[in-house]
N, CA, C and O atoms as a DFTB+ gen file, in Angstrom:
584 C
 N C O
     1  1      56.607      66.405      85.669
     2  2      56.545      65.036      85.232
     3  2      57.348      64.171      86.178
     4  3      58.350      64.596      86.752
     5  1      56.883      62.956      86.320
     6  2      57.560      62.025      87.225
     7  2      58.802      61.478      86.542
     8  3      58.857      61.334      85.321
     9  1      59.779      61.183      87.355
    10  2      60.986      60.564      86.815
    11  2      60.703      59.117      86.502
    12  3      59.885      58.469      87.154
    13  1      61.389      58.621      85.496
    14  2      61.204      57.221      85.130
    15  2      61.930      56.365      86.147
    16  3      63.116      56.555      86.415
    17  1      61.193      55.416      86.707
    18  2      61.784      54.532      87.697
    19  2      62.652      53.479      87.025
    20  3      62.569      53.281      85.812
    21  1      63.450      52.832      87.780
    22  2      64.331      51.812      87.193
    23  2      63.516      50.613      86.709
    24  3      62.513      50.235      87.316
    25  1      63.961      50.039      85.627
    26  2      63.310      48.842      85.088
    27  2      63.996      47.641      85.727
    28  3      65.211      47.471      85.630
    29  1      63.188      46.813      86.383
    30  2      63.808      45.677      87.079
    31  2      64.436      44.708      86.080
    32  3      63.828      44.359      85.068
    33  1      65.652      44.282      86.377
    34  2      66.355      43.344      85.491
    35  2      66.481      41.976      86.125
    36  3      67.069      41.059      85.551
    37  1      65.922      41.851      87.315
    38  2      66.011      40.537      87.948
    39  2      64.981      39.617      87.297
    40  3      64.615      39.855      86.146
    41  1      64.540      38.675      87.917
    42  2      63.682      37.669      87.328
    43  2      62.235      38.076      87.157
    44  3      61.394      37.194      86.981
    45  1      61.878      39.384      87.196
    46  2      60.499      39.821      87.048
    47  2      60.022      39.525      85.646
    48  3      60.787      39.562      84.683
    49  1      58.747      39.232      85.557
    50  2      58.182      38.904      84.261
    51  2      58.017      40.127      83.381
    52  3      57.950      41.258      83.864
    53  1      57.952      39.882      82.092
    54  2      57.832      40.985      81.149
    55  2      56.475      41.684      81.276
    56  3      56.365      42.858      80.923
    57  1      55.445      40.999      81.766
    58  2      54.140      41.613      81.968
    59  2      54.241      42.726      83.008
    60  3      53.678      43.804      82.821
    61  1      54.943      42.471      84.080
    62  2      55.121      43.484      85.115
    63  2      55.858      44.701      84.573
    64  3      55.483      45.838      84.861
    65  1      56.896      44.468      83.795
    66  2      57.687      45.553      83.226
    67  2      56.825      46.373      82.271
    68  3      56.871      47.603      82.313
    69  1      56.031      45.716      81.402
    70  2      55.162      46.428      80.467
    71  2      54.105      47.256      81.197
    72  3      53.825      48.392      80.814
    73  1      53.525      46.684      82.242
    74  2      52.512      47.420      83.006
    75  2      53.108      48.661      83.659
    76  3      52.498      49.730      83.670
    77  1      54.280      48.501      84.190
    78  2      54.923      49.619      84.853
    79  2      55.292      50.720      83.862
    80  3      55.072      51.899      84.136
    81  1      55.844      50.348      82.726
    82  2      56.200      51.329      81.712
    83  2      54.947      51.996      81.137
    84  3      54.949      53.204      80.897
    85  1      53.890      51.235      80.916
    86  2      52.635      51.787      80.407
    87  2      52.055      52.783      81.403
    88  3      51.612      53.864      81.014
    89  1      52.056      52.431      82.663
    90  2      51.555      53.324      83.701
    91  2      52.371      54.607      83.749
    92  3      51.816      55.696      83.896
    93  1      53.686      54.479      83.624
    94  2      54.553      55.651      83.664
    95  2      54.290      56.547      82.452
    96  3      54.256      57.769      82.601
    97  1      54.108      55.989      81.284
    98  2      53.827      56.775      80.080
    99  2      52.482      57.484      80.220
   100  3      52.349      58.644      79.830
   101  1      51.494      56.799      80.770
   102  2      50.178      57.415      80.973
   103  2      50.264      58.587      81.959
   104  3      49.677      59.644      81.729
   105  1      50.992      58.390      83.046
   106  2      51.160      59.471      84.033
   107  2      51.856      60.674      83.408
   108  3      51.456      61.817      83.633
   109  1      52.904      60.411      82.619
   110  2      53.626      61.504      81.968
   111  2      52.742      62.205      80.937
   112  3      52.798      63.428      80.803
   113  1      51.939      61.451      80.217
   114  2      51.030      62.046      79.228
   115  2      49.989      62.932      79.904
   116  3      49.668      64.009      79.402
   117  1      49.460      62.481      81.045
   118  2      48.491      63.271      81.791
   119  2      49.131      64.556      82.317
   120  3      48.520      65.622      82.252
   121  1      50.345      64.461      82.832
   122  2      51.041      65.645      83.329
   123  2      51.315      66.624      82.186
   124  3      51.176      67.835      82.362
   125  1      51.706      66.103      81.010
   126  2      51.946      66.951      79.851
   127  2      50.647      67.617      79.389
   128  3      50.644      68.794      79.028
   129  1      49.546      66.864      79.400
   130  2      48.245      67.430      79.022
   131  2      47.861      68.565      79.964
   132  3      47.380      69.608      79.519
   133  1      48.069      68.369      81.249
   134  2      47.731      69.419      82.222
   135  2      48.563      70.681      81.982
   136  3      48.039      71.793      82.048
   137  1      49.845      70.510      81.707
   138  2      50.700      71.661      81.435
   139  2      50.265      72.390      80.165
   140  3      50.217      73.620      80.136
   141  1      49.945      71.622      79.107
   142  2      49.482      72.244      77.867
   143  2      48.169      72.992      78.091
   144  3      47.959      74.074      77.543
   145  1      47.302      72.414      78.889
   146  2      46.012      73.049      79.190
   147  2      46.233      74.348      79.975
   148  3      45.556      75.346      79.725
   149  1      47.163      74.336      80.909
   150  2      47.458      75.548      81.670
   151  2      47.988      76.646      80.762
   152  3      47.612      77.809      80.911
   153  1      48.853      76.292      79.826
   154  2      49.413      77.283      78.900
   155  2      48.318      77.805      77.972
   156  3      48.250      79.005      77.707
   157  1      47.471      76.922      77.483
   158  2      46.435      77.319      76.523
   159  2      45.365      78.200      77.170
   160  3      44.922      79.174      76.561
   161  1      44.949      77.876      78.380
   162  2      43.861      78.630      79.007
   163  2      44.365      79.796      79.852
   164  3      43.607      80.726      80.129
   165  1      45.618      79.764      80.260
   166  2      46.140      80.817      81.126
   167  2      45.704      80.645      82.572
   168  3      45.931      81.525      83.401
   169  1      45.085      79.527      82.872
   170  2      44.638      79.247      84.242
   171  2      45.457      78.098      84.797
   172  3      45.719      77.099      84.126
   173  1      45.846      78.277      86.032
   174  2      46.617      77.223      86.679
   175  2      45.728      76.099      87.162
   176  3      46.145      74.941      87.201
   177  1      44.496      76.438      87.533
   178  2      43.577      75.452      88.080
   179  2      42.326      75.352      87.215
   180  3      41.762      76.367      86.808
   181  1      41.905      74.148      86.943
   182  2      40.614      73.937      86.278
   183  2      39.571      73.513      87.296
   184  3      38.406      73.901      87.206
   185  1      39.987      72.731      88.241
   186  2      39.098      72.238      89.287
   187  2      39.725      72.538      90.644
   188  3      40.949      72.557      90.774
   189  1      38.899      72.768      91.644
   190  2      39.463      72.993      92.974
   191  2      40.341      71.830      93.451
   192  3      41.264      72.026      94.242
   193  1      40.053      70.650      92.975
   194  2      40.833      69.493      93.414
   195  2      42.235      69.466      92.806
   196  3      43.083      68.692      93.251
   197  1      42.491      70.307      91.790
   198  2      43.828      70.350      91.201
   199  2      44.861      70.819      92.230
   200  3      45.980      70.307      92.273
   201  1      44.479      71.787      93.049
   202  2      45.346      72.282      94.118
   203  2      44.427      72.869      95.195
   204  3      44.034      74.033      95.123
   205  1      44.098      72.059      96.175
   206  2      43.102      72.440      97.181
   207  2      43.520      73.681      97.971
   208  3      42.688      74.543      98.257
   209  1      44.777      73.774      98.317
   210  2      45.236      74.935      99.099
   211  2      45.115      76.223      98.282
   212  3      44.658      77.245      98.795
   213  1      45.520      76.174      97.023
   214  2      45.414      77.358      96.166
   215  2      43.945      77.693      95.915
   216  3      43.577      78.867      95.884
   217  1      43.109      76.683      95.737
   218  2      41.681      76.922      95.521
   219  2      41.059      77.599      96.735
   220  3      40.215      78.484      96.589
   221  1      41.468      77.193      97.918
   222  2      40.961      77.813      99.144
   223  2      41.390      79.281      99.229
   224  3      40.604      80.141      99.625
   225  1      42.643      79.558      98.853
   226  2      43.106      80.947      98.837
   227  2      42.312      81.773      97.827
   228  3      41.958      82.920      98.100
   229  1      42.037      81.194      96.672
   230  2      41.268      81.889      95.630
   231  2      39.861      82.183      96.132
   232  3      39.347      83.284      95.934
   233  1      39.244      81.219      96.772
   234  2      37.887      81.406      97.299
   235  2      37.882      82.514      98.347
   236  3      36.988      83.359      98.345
   237  1      38.858      82.521      99.232
   238  2      38.942      83.571     100.258
   239  2      39.166      84.942      99.634
   240  3      38.556      85.922     100.061
   241  1      40.031      85.024      98.633
   242  2      40.265      86.299      97.960
   243  2      39.006      86.777      97.236
   244  3      38.707      87.971      97.226
   245  1      38.270      85.843      96.632
   246  2      37.030      86.212      95.948
   247  2      36.001      86.744      96.939
   248  3      35.283      87.698      96.641
   249  1      35.930      86.129      98.114
   250  2      35.024      86.622      99.157
   251  2      35.402      88.034      99.592
   252  3      34.533      88.887      99.777
   253  1      36.693      88.275      99.753
   254  2      37.157      89.606     100.142
   255  2      36.789      90.633      99.074
   256  3      36.324      91.727      99.393
   257  1      36.999      90.275      97.803
   258  2      36.643      91.190      96.719
   259  2      35.136      91.454      96.683
   260  3      34.707      92.587      96.462
   261  1      34.339      90.410      96.901
   262  2      32.883      90.586      96.934
   263  2      32.471      91.503      98.078
   264  3      31.610      92.367      97.910
   265  1      33.094      91.312      99.251
   266  2      32.792      92.176     100.397
   267  2      33.159      93.624     100.107
   268  3      32.410      94.540     100.446
   269  1      34.307      93.828      99.482
   270  2      34.735      95.192      99.156
   271  2      33.782      95.835      98.158
   272  3      33.469      97.020      98.273
   273  1      33.318      95.062      97.179
   274  2      32.344      95.599      96.219
   275  2      31.052      95.981      96.931
   276  3      30.463      97.024      96.644
   277  1      30.612      95.133      97.862
   278  2      29.382      95.437      98.598
   279  2      29.567      96.670      99.469
   280  3      28.662      97.498      99.565
   281  1      30.714      96.802     100.097
   282  2      30.989      97.982     100.923
   283  2      30.989      99.230     100.054
   284  3      30.458     100.266     100.455
   285  1      31.579      99.143      98.869
   286  2      31.597     100.286      97.955
   287  2      30.176     100.671      97.563
   288  3      29.839     101.855      97.551
   289  1      29.343      99.690      97.245
   290  2      27.945      99.963      96.899
   291  2      27.213     100.589      98.079
   292  3      26.445     101.535      97.901
   293  1      27.445     100.069      99.280
   294  2      26.795     100.616     100.481
   295  2      27.206     102.069     100.715
   296  3      26.374     102.906     101.064
   297  1      28.480     102.361     100.522
   298  2      28.967     103.727     100.726
   299  2      28.337     104.670      99.705
   300  3      27.930     105.779     100.051
   301  1      28.254     104.230      98.446
   302  2      27.650     105.083      97.420
   303  2      26.185     105.355      97.726
   304  3      25.727     106.491      97.609
   305  1      25.449     104.324      98.116
   306  2      24.027     104.524      98.415
   307  2      23.852     105.371      99.663
   308  3      22.955     106.212      99.713
   309  1      24.686     105.169     100.665
   310  2      24.605     105.986     101.884
   311  2      24.928     107.444     101.586
   312  3      24.305     108.347     102.144
   313  1      25.888     107.672     100.717
   314  2      26.240     109.034     100.335
   315  2      25.068     109.720      99.642
   316  3      24.794     110.895      99.887
   317  1      24.378     108.980      98.776
   318  2      23.207     109.546      98.097
   319  2      22.111     109.888      99.099
   320  3      21.500     110.954      99.020
   321  1      21.865     108.984     100.037
   322  2      20.817     109.217     101.038
   323  2      21.195     110.411     101.919
   324  3      20.356     111.269     102.190
   325  1      22.438     110.469     102.360
   326  2      22.871     111.588     103.204
   327  2      22.815     112.919     102.464
   328  3      22.443     113.938     103.046
   329  1      23.181     112.915     101.189
   330  2      23.108     114.157     100.403
   331  2      21.663     114.615     100.265
   332  3      21.369     115.804     100.393
   333  1      20.760     113.672     100.002
   334  2      19.343     114.030      99.875
   335  2      18.793     114.538     101.208
   336  3      18.042     115.513     101.247
   337  1      19.172     113.871     102.292
   338  2      18.711     114.302     103.616
   339  2      19.247     115.681     103.947
   340  3      18.529     116.513     104.502
   341  1      20.499     115.926     103.612
   342  2      21.085     117.239     103.869
   343  2      20.348     118.326     103.085
   344  3      20.081     119.405     103.613
   345  1      20.023     118.038     101.832
   346  2      19.280     119.002     101.017
   347  2      17.905     119.293     101.595
   348  3      17.478     120.447     101.643
   349  1      17.207     118.244     102.036
   350  2      15.881     118.429     102.631
   351  2      15.972     119.205     103.947
   352  3      15.137     120.070     104.212
   353  1      16.968     118.905     104.765
   354  2      17.124     119.618     106.035
   355  2      17.474     121.093     105.810
   356  3      17.023     121.960     106.559
   357  1      18.269     121.373     104.787
   358  2      18.558     122.776     104.451
   359  2      17.278     123.488     104.036
   360  3      17.043     124.636     104.413
   361  1      16.457     122.797     103.257
   362  2      15.174     123.378     102.834
   363  2      14.277     123.645     104.044
   364  3      13.641     124.695     104.132
   365  1      14.231     122.689     104.975
   366  2      13.425     122.852     106.196
   367  2      13.943     124.037     107.006
   368  3      13.161     124.845     107.507
   369  1      15.248     124.134     107.129
   370  2      15.849     125.229     107.889
   371  2      15.482     126.581     107.278
   372  3      15.100     127.510     107.991
   373  1      15.602     126.684     105.948
   374  2      15.249     127.944     105.279
   375  2      13.767     128.259     105.452
   376  3      13.400     129.416     105.658
   377  1      12.923     127.249     105.372
   378  2      11.480     127.463     105.552
   379  2      11.188     127.971     106.955
   380  3      10.424     128.921     107.127
   381  1      11.793     127.344     107.958
   382  2      11.562     127.768     109.337
   383  2      12.093     129.182     109.591
   384  3      11.478     129.944     110.337
   385  1      13.211     129.535     108.988
   386  2      13.747     130.893     109.132
   387  2      12.786     131.906     108.513
   388  3      12.545     132.972     109.081
   389  1      12.235     131.561     107.334
   390  2      11.272     132.469     106.683
   391  2      10.019     132.639     107.528
   392  3       9.510     133.751     107.674
   393  1       9.516     131.531     108.091
   394  2       8.310     131.603     108.934
   395  2       8.605     132.452     110.168
   396  3       7.812     133.320     110.534
   397  1       9.732     132.201     110.798
   398  2      10.083     132.966     112.000
   399  2      10.176     134.457     111.693
   400  3       9.686     135.294     112.452
   401  1      10.812     134.773     110.571
   402  2      10.953     136.185     110.198
   403  2       9.579     136.828     109.995
   404  3       9.351     137.962     110.417
   405  1       8.668     136.099     109.346
   406  2       7.327     136.630     109.122
   407  2       6.560     136.807     110.407
   408  3       5.891     137.823     110.593
   409  1       6.644     135.832     111.305
   410  2       5.917     135.894     112.578
   411  2       6.487     137.005     113.452
   412  3       5.734     137.771     114.053
   413  1       7.791     137.094     113.523
   414  2       8.415     138.137     114.337
   415  2       8.055     139.515     113.774
   416  3       7.909     140.478     114.527
   417  1       7.917     139.601     112.470
   418  2       7.601     140.883     111.843
   419  2       6.217     141.394     112.191
   420  3       6.010     142.607     112.223
   421  1       5.259     140.509     112.452
   422  2       3.897     140.957     112.761
   423  2       3.550     140.816     114.232
   424  3       2.528     141.342     114.672
   425  1       4.360     140.134     114.987
   426  2       4.056     139.911     116.407
   427  2       4.363     141.164     117.208
   428  3       5.422     141.774     117.059
   429  1       3.426     141.533     118.052
   430  2       3.640     142.642     118.969
   431  2       3.700     143.991     118.284
   432  3       4.145     144.964     118.893
   433  1       3.280     144.076     117.073
   434  2       3.290     145.365     116.371
   435  2       1.899     145.658     115.846
   436  3       1.022     144.794     115.818
   437  1       1.732     146.852     115.449
   438  2       0.472     147.215     114.806
   439  2       0.607     146.861     113.335
   440  3       1.210     147.596     112.553
   441  1       0.035     145.727     112.975
   442  2       0.100     145.301     111.586
   443  2      -1.311     145.193     111.036
   444  3      -2.273     145.011     111.783
   445  1      -1.417     145.303     109.756
   446  2      -2.736     145.269     109.127
   447  2      -3.193     143.834     108.965
   448  3      -2.406     142.894     109.078
   449  1      -4.472     143.687     108.700
   450  2      -5.010     142.342     108.460
   451  2      -4.376     141.716     107.222
   452  3      -4.190     140.500     107.180
   453  1      -4.052     142.490     106.249
   454  2      -3.421     141.981     105.020
   455  2      -2.042     141.394     105.339
   456  3      -1.666     140.349     104.807
   457  1      -1.299     142.071     106.207
   458  2       0.024     141.569     106.592
   459  2      -0.109     140.262     107.378
   460  3       0.651     139.319     107.159
   461  1      -1.067     140.215     108.282
   462  2      -1.285     138.979     109.064
   463  2      -1.751     137.846     108.154
   464  3      -1.311     136.707     108.312
   465  1      -2.626     138.143     107.215
   466  2      -3.101     137.122     106.273
   467  2      -1.943     136.606     105.432
   468  3      -1.861     135.412     105.143
   469  1      -1.055     137.500     105.041
   470  2       0.122     137.105     104.261
   471  2       1.011     136.167     105.071
   472  3       1.517     135.183     104.531
   473  1       1.209     136.452     106.347
   474  2       2.030     135.599     107.217
   475  2       1.346     134.252     107.427
   476  3       2.003     133.211     107.430
   477  1       0.027     134.273     107.602
   478  2      -0.716     133.009     107.771
   479  2      -0.590     132.161     106.517
   480  3      -0.427     130.944     106.608
   481  1      -0.662     132.782     105.357
   482  2      -0.503     132.060     104.104
   483  2       0.919     131.492     104.006
   484  3       1.108     130.368     103.541
   485  1       1.901     132.258     104.437
   486  2       3.292     131.780     104.446
   487  2       3.433     130.579     105.384
   488  3       4.131     129.618     105.060
   489  1       2.777     130.634     106.537
   490  2       2.832     129.516     107.493
   491  2       2.171     128.276     106.899
   492  3       2.692     127.170     107.044
   493  1       1.025     128.448     106.230
   494  2       0.352     127.311     105.600
   495  2       1.230     126.671     104.526
   496  3       1.320     125.447     104.432
   497  1       1.872     127.511     103.723
   498  2       2.785     127.001     102.698
   499  2       3.979     126.302     103.344
   500  3       4.464     125.291     102.836
   501  1       4.442     126.840     104.448
   502  2       5.572     126.233     105.160
   503  2       5.191     124.865     105.694
   504  3       5.985     123.927     105.626
   505  1       3.969     124.742     106.231
   506  2       3.517     123.441     106.748
   507  2       3.477     122.421     105.623
   508  3       3.916     121.285     105.802
   509  1       2.957     122.811     104.467
   510  2       2.930     121.895     103.315
   511  2       4.348     121.523     102.887
   512  3       4.626     120.368     102.562
   513  1       5.232     122.503     102.890
   514  2       6.627     122.243     102.527
   515  2       7.287     121.286     103.522
   516  3       8.046     120.403     103.121
   517  1       7.005     121.457     104.807
   518  2       7.574     120.573     105.838
   519  2       7.019     119.162     105.715
   520  3       7.748     118.193     105.924
   521  1       5.743     119.032     105.380
   522  2       5.156     117.698     105.182
   523  2       5.815     117.018     103.977
   524  3       6.137     115.831     104.024
   525  1       6.012     117.790     102.890
   526  2       6.689     117.215     101.717
   527  2       8.105     116.772     102.080
   528  3       8.553     115.705     101.662
   529  1       8.802     117.590     102.854
   530  2      10.163     117.224     103.275
   531  2      10.136     115.983     104.153
   532  3      11.011     115.124     104.045
   533  1       9.140     115.884     105.019
   534  2       9.025     114.708     105.886
   535  2       8.700     113.435     105.123
   536  3       9.003     112.335     105.585
   537  1       8.084     113.582     103.956
   538  2       7.731     112.422     103.128
   539  2       8.696     112.219     101.968
   540  3       8.409     111.437     101.061
   541  1       9.825     112.902     101.978
   542  2      10.792     112.793     100.883
   543  2      11.354     111.379     100.811
   544  3      11.601     110.737     101.832
   545  1      11.551     110.909      99.577
   546  2      12.109     109.573      99.340
   547  2      13.379     109.690      98.512
   548  3      13.515     110.572      97.663
   549  1      14.290     108.788      98.780
   550  2      15.498     108.632      97.968
   551  2      15.802     107.140      97.875
   552  3      15.776     106.419      98.872
   553  1      16.087     106.702      96.667
   554  2      16.365     105.288      96.421
   555  2      15.232     104.393      96.924
   556  3      15.466     103.275      97.384
   557  1      14.006     104.898      96.830
   558  2      12.849     104.102      97.232
   559  2      12.616     104.022      98.730
   560  3      11.774     103.248      99.186
   561  1      13.358     104.820      99.505
   562  2      13.212     104.797     100.960
   563  2      12.894     106.190     101.441
   564  3      13.376     107.186     100.901
   565  1      12.060     106.238     102.481
   566  2      11.773     107.520     103.110
   567  2      13.018     107.993     103.850
   568  3      13.693     107.213     104.521
   569  1      13.308     109.279     103.715
   570  2      14.454     109.842     104.425
   571  2      14.181     109.997     105.912
   572  3      15.052     109.744     106.745
   573  1      12.955     110.420     106.240
   574  2      12.611     110.715     107.630
   575  2      11.430     109.872     108.103
   576  3      10.608     110.347     108.887
   577  1      11.341     108.666     107.653
   578  2      10.298     107.703     108.066
   579  2       8.897     108.147     107.665
   580  3       7.912     107.699     108.252
   581  1       8.805     109.003     106.692
   582  2       7.501     109.371     106.106
   583  2       6.636     110.202     106.929
   584  3       5.532     110.549     106.509
């Protein structure tokens, strides 16, 4: 609250004195209202114009918090995508190891037509499995560009 200024005792008119005292009472009432409002709401600022420097700091802090929330969301989604990709790549690796084992088992040996047909069927299943892995989606996005 503002301090009460001195009341002129020289030849000033009573109208001037009344206006000055009225203005001072209004200013003090407004300051008291603002303090009561701050206590009641628990907020120091109602409008950015109440304290422009503090409002600017609040806006900057809010931006930082928003950025941190977005970074957290990005990290969570990236972790999900990487986990899904890792799972698909492990599946591809196991499929390729199985195919290699089957091919090596019949290559260069005397194997029956049934054994070769079984390996061919394994290769066909592996190709389908690799296509499915290549078309895998997570969070609505292709992991390996489809």
